[in-house]
C-alpha angles and dihedrals in degrees: 000000000000117000121239115262116246133186129036121329089244091064091069098045112110092016126123117257135184132201111294096024112137102226102172134030110208093197089068090049102063117174092010123124115207133185119220121217132191119321096027135093136177120245106183104292095351132083110209134190119248098189139024118268143084124312111239134190132195128185135293101020116321126127127181141153113252117210137158112237139134096237119080122214109198117237128184111259097026119133111223144173112241134185119217109243100173143342129231134183092270107016146035113226108225133193108221096164092259129131091265134028114267127223128225112198112228089234095052092102133095107281090359115178136157088259096060106035108160120239119223127181121224107273095035112145115229133188104215143164124238107231101172128023113167124164112263095017135092111261116249120225136197138194095212131073127237091279093054096255125126092231107165096337125111138065122344115217125201122342126090132286124202133178127233142160117300089245095066097061091052089051091051091048094047124119128267091044117275112265095230094055092043091052094047094048091056091058110030141024116243141136131224141187113202120203120201087216092075100271129116129187123204131186134175144155096277135023090242092059092047089054093049093050094046093048092048093051093045093051095043099078096078097039133089119239092262092050091050092056093047089049092051090049092055093045092051092049090052090046089054094047092053095051 
């Protein structure tokens, strides 16, 4: 039986947890509102882990269990890369690597009305936000942020998309900035869209640059910060020699 968590919430952040561990005690967090991400659930006044990983926290109030796995479990608020699988009268059906297909309402776009419904072909790559993810139901997606703006969401054209573990995107989006992205950004121009569902999209001015960036990101997961910078330096040198 899992022991009751004691101490401040911060004392459990960045610690390893396993299913059944009580990671937060709500009785010691009076008048605080928290947001639960993937891998956590509420049992009365206790927040328990549902999967093995590391307890993470982001300001102002979100907790989740970070783990590296191939299977993606949708969670509300996640930004993901989806592939259009079909289109219906009211929704686009989108593959987000989850256990079930997700749906994107045709009006879930900035300024969306029946007169300007977007048209996407099967296979179109979209950067979308998960707005609803309840067990036993198809996840609902949106191409607008919480303020109703398109922001960075929408179709992604050109470039190259590759799949990875779910741990790599969280590493890339970590704060302070991930060393591999920082080192690449100092040397070459490129753009990325990072999906928490284990998909990353890369685009740049030339195919060779896209290959370098994609290879650097894919190889970074198992490397330390210093090793990531050394790897990027070698890739940039090879890129310069080949151009």
